N, C-alpha and C positions, 0 to 999 in steps of 0.2 A: 330626410327632411322631417322636422318635428310636427306633430299634430296633437292638439290638446296637451302640449308640453311634454310629450314623449316621442321617441323615435317612431316613425311610421312602421318600422320593422317590428317594434314591440306590440303595437296595436294589431298588426297582422298575426303575430305569434299568439296573442290572446284569442283572436278569432279562430285560428286553427285549433287551439286547445279546446275551444267550445264545440268545434266540429269533431272532436275525438282524436285529433292528430297532435300527439305530444312531442313527436320527434321532428322538430322544425329547426332548420339552420340555413345559413347562407349557402347557395349552390357553389361547390368548389370545382365542378366539372369532372369529378372522379367518383368511382364506386357507386354508381346508380343502383338502387335497390327497388324492387317491385313491391307495390306500385309507387309511383313517384308523382308528386303534385308540385308543379313549378308555378310560381307567381311572381310577377314583377312587384318589387317592394316600393316603387315610386307611384303606386296607386293605393287608394283606400277602398276596401271592399266591405260592403254590408255584411255583417256577421251571418245573416241568413243565406246570403249568396255563397259564402265560403262553405257553409254546411251543405248547401244544395250541390255545389261543385264536388265536394268530397264524396258524394253518393253516386257520381256519374263518371266512372273511369272511361277513358277514351274521349273526353270532352275538351274542346278548345274554347275557352271563354273569350268572347270578343266584346269590345266596348260598344254600347248601343248607338252612339252618335256617329261613328265612322267605321265600325266593323273591325277595328285594329285588335289583333289577339294580345291578351295581357296575361293569360294563365293557361296552363295545360295540365291535364290529369292523365298521366301515361299509364296505360294498362300493362299487364305483365309482358305482353309480346313486344312492347315498345320501350322497355327499360334497359335495353343494351346501352352501355355507357356512351358509345359514340352517337347513337341515335338521340339519347337524352341531351347530350351536349349540343347537338345540332338544333334541337327544339329550343333549348335555353338561349342559344345565340340568336336564333330567329326572333324570339320574344324580345330580347334586349335591343335588337336592331330595328324593331318596329316593322317587321315584314308583314305583308298581307296574309289573310287566312289561306289563300291559294298557293302559298309558297310550298315547294316540295318538302321542306323540313316538317311540315305539319300533315303530311300524308298519313292517313289512317286515323286522324282525329276528326271528330264531328263538331263543326263550329256551332256555338250556341250564344245567344244573348242572355243577359241577366233574367229577363222575364221568362225565358225558357226553363230556368232552373228553380224558380221560387214561385210559390203561390202568391199572387199579388194582393190577396186579401189577408191582412194580418189580424187574426182574431184577438191576440193579446193587446194590441194597440188600437183595435176597433177602427181600422181604416184600410183603404185600398191604395196602394202605392207601389211604384217600381223600386226594387232594391237599388241602392246607389253603387256606382262603380266610378270613382273619381280620380283623375290625374292629380298628383300632389307635387307642387313645387312652391317656390317662394312667392310667386305671383297668385297662386290659387289657394294658398293655405287658409286664408280667412273664409273664402267662399266654401271651401270643403268643410270647414268646421260648422259653418251655418247650415249647410246641407245635411250634415250628420245630425246636428241638433234638431232640425226639422223632422228628420226621420225618426227621432226618438220620441216625438210627441204623439200623444193619443189623438186619434181623429175625432172621437166623440167624447166630449167632456163639457165642463161648464164654461160660460162665456168669459169669465175672468181669466181662467187658466188658458183658454184658447186665444183670446184677443188682447189681453192686457199684459200678462206675464212674459210672453216669449222673448221680447227684445232685452229687457233687464235681466231675465233669467239666463240668457245666453252669455251675457257679460260676467255674471256671477259664476256660472259654470266654468268659464275660461279661467277666472281668477282662482277658483277652488282647485282646478287641475294644476295650475301653475304653482300653487302653494302646497300641493300634496295633501289637501283636505279630502278625506274620503266621504263617500255617500253616507255611511253610517254615522259619521261625525255630524254631518248636516242634519240627519234625521234626529240625532240626540238633541241638537240645538232646538229643533222644532218641538220636541217633546217638552223641553223646559218651558218654551213659550206657551204650550198648551196650558200648563199649570199657572203661569203668570197671568194669562188672559182670564182663566177661570177665577182666580182670586180677585183680579181687578173688576170683573163683571159682578162678582158677589158683593163687592163693596160700593158699587155704583159709580166707579171711575170709568165712565163709558169711553171717552176718547182715548186714554192710555190703553184701556183694554182692547179697543178695536185696533189700535196700532199694533199691539202685541199679536192679536189674532191674525191680522193681515200679513204681518211678517212671517208668522208661522205658516200660513197658506202658501206664501211665496217660497219658503224653504222646502215645503212639501213638493213643490214643482221642481226645485233645483236638485234635490237628492236623487230622484228617479232619473232625470236627464243626465246627471253626472255619472250615474252608474251605467247607463246605456251607452253613452258615447265613449266612455273609457273602458267598457267591457269589464267592469268590476262589480257587477251585481252578484249577490249571493243569496241562497235560499233563506238564510237567517235574516239578512238585511231586508228581503222582501216581506217576510213575516213581520218584522219589527215595524216597517213603514206602514203596511196595510192594517196592522192591528191598531196603530195610533189613529189612522184615518177612519177606521170603522167605529171606534169606541167613543172618541171624545166629543163630537158635535152636540149630541143631545144634552150632555152635562154642561156645556156652555150655555145652552138656552135655559136650563134650570137655574144656573147661577145668575143669569140675567134677570129672571123673574124674582129671585131672592133679592138681588141688588135693588130692584125697584122699590121694595118694601123698606130698604135701608135708607133711601134718600127721599122718602115721603111721597113716592109715586106708586103706591101699591095697586095692583090690578084688582078689579072687583071680584074676580073668581080665579085667583092664582093657581089653585090646585087643578081646576079644570083645564086651564091653559097649559099647565105643566104636563098633564096627562096627554093632551093633544100633541104638543111638540115632541115629547119624548116617545110616546106610544106611536105617533105618526111616523117618526123616523124609523123605529123598529119595524113597523108594518110595511113601510116602503121597501126596506131591505129584504123582508120576507117575501114580498110580492116579486121582487126582482129574482130572488132565488127560486121561487116557484116557477116563474116564466122560463128561467134557464133549464130547470128540471123537465118541464113539460115539452119545450120546443127546441132545446139544444142550442139556444142563442140568447144573447142578452137582450133585455126588453128594449133597450135604446138603440139597437142596430137593425131592428126589423124593417121599419119604413123610414123614409126621409124625414117625415114629421116627428117620429119618435126621437131621431137624433137631434132635430132642432129643439124639441121640448127639453132634452137633456141639458141644453144650455142654461135653462132657467129653473129647472125642477128644484123643489125645496130641499136642496142639499146644503152643505156648509157655506160655500162661497156665495151663492145667490141669497141665502138667508142673511149672511153678514152684510151684503150689499143693502138689503132692505133695512136692517138695523142701523147701518151707517147713515143712510139717507134720512130716516126719521130722527135719529139722534142729532144730526146737523140742524134740524128744524126744532130741536128742543123737546121732542116727544119720543123718548126711548120706549115708553109704555105702549104707544100706538104701534111702534115698530114690532114689538113682540106680538101684539094682536094680529098684525099683518102677516107675520111669520106663521102663526097658528092657522090663519085662514088659508094661506098658500099651501101649508102642509096638508090640510084636509083636501084641498083641490087636487094636489099631486097624488094623494092616495086614491081618490075617485078616478082620476085619469088613468092610473095604472090598472085599476080594476077593469075599466072599459077596454083598454088595450089588450089585456089578457083574454077577455071574452071574445073580442074581435079576432084575435089570433086563433082561438079555438074553432071559431066558425070558418075562418079562412083555411085551416088545416083540413077541414072536411073536403075541400075542393082540390087539395094537393099539398105536397110538402111545403113548409115555409122556407123562404130564402131571404137573407139579408139584402137590402138594396145596395150595400157596399160590395157584394160579390159580383155585381155587374149583370 
């Protein structure tokens, strides 16, 4: 059964490869070699779950909703061909964990094999293990898409983009469009928006900028659900995200002077929005170095504030609203003020964390 326009077995092969298992093939029932990992191919496994299972020989992986075994990692003493064939037959037949064929295997649920707190995606969530058939395919893809989303991010990415991004990710997968191709398209739009802002073409510039931010959501999700992310692609994507925003704001300030709406103190505002962006990033790096966690995952309020902090998307929202009312100049002044507030807020959080650490180690609220 296809998922994301590829056979489910191919997605499973990619997950196994990420877990360090390159020798993956359909079970033929002969020549079992130790150790042996058997998985039902009519299920979709979270990549982290496959990795966790690959580290636990002697484990019988069971579905969380009904305890039905779907995978088994046979240790050396269980890889006799006849025993392995019996386990494979029991898995395919959907027999319960107490079946004699599974003797010697320790039943485990997904939550037993994986840390529920995902630091990379800044969220706490159970790894998915989903039955795949014609009736569940769309729901499986949506569940996988949700699993690829960061838990702590800005309000636009979190609440506006998911539904349309899901459809575009499905389309990209069907057309064979790669995450890096999407990232390259977003890079082109970075420069298009920059030029339009600098010429005072606010609405076309905002359109290009918003499409760019949308594609910035699509590329990462496409890479995660299809298991096609690469170190080079990650660097490419993150470098674009990190570098371009303050240059947009400078172009906006310049564009104001080109359309007869110059700021009274353009250099000062430019220093605030550019320097404030750099300062915020440095503050976040300092917090991570000092406390071994990101500043926006310490307390629930910090995660809430991340929804609106003076980053690219919230700033674009401010500029869009003021532009619709005919005051792009006020929009930039509002962005500057919000940037100053964001810097001060992060200083306060960093100091509070230092005081809190005196009473004991810091722990993210997402860790439970």
